[in-house]
C-alpha positions, 0 to 999 in steps of 0.5 A, a space after each residue: 511466477 504465474 501462480 504467485 501473480 494469480 494468487 496475489 491478485 486475488 489477495 489484493 482484491 480481497 483486502 481492497 474489499 475488506 479494508 473499507 469494511 473496517 470503516 463500519 467501526 465508525 471512528 478513527 480506529 476504523 479509518 486507521 484499520 482500513 489504511 493498514 488492512 489495505 496497505 500492508 498486503 500491498 507493501 508485501 506484494 510490492 516488495 515481492 514483485 520487486 524481486 520477480 523478473 516481470 516487467 516493471 510498469 511506470 505505475 509500479 515505479 511511481 507507486 514505489 516512489 510514493 508509498 515506500 517513504 510513507 512506510 519508512 515515515 511510519 516506522 520513524 514516527 513509531 521509533 522516535 515518537 518522543 521527539 517532535 523535531 525528528 518526526 516533523 517531516 515524516 509526519 508531513 509525508 504520512 499526512 499527505 499519503 492520507 489523501 493519495 494512498 486510497 487512489 494508489 491502492 485502487 490503481 495498484 489493484 487495477 494495474 495488477 489486474 492488467 498484469 494478471 490478464 496479460 499472463 493468461 
């Protein structure tokens, strides 16, 4: 478990740095690439940590409450992209996350840093 946390912390830092580099592309594609480059590894990390026997911090719980609906909404939009009525609420969730998810990504890595340092 200690090794996983150490390696995962460095992976999260790597993707947090790599994601904004995608903005160099300069268009909407670069922006979306930035969000997905940072978000997908954090989602995988979150889901793995969910099943580990480490203490769940309040921020970890808030992160899950705010991010899991976003990914569910993205999947619903991808599945039901034909009907606007079905995707209206998930679209609103994704648009709200557009503003708060960069802060959550930074705080997630910061909180992970604290977890990593507490296990040394």
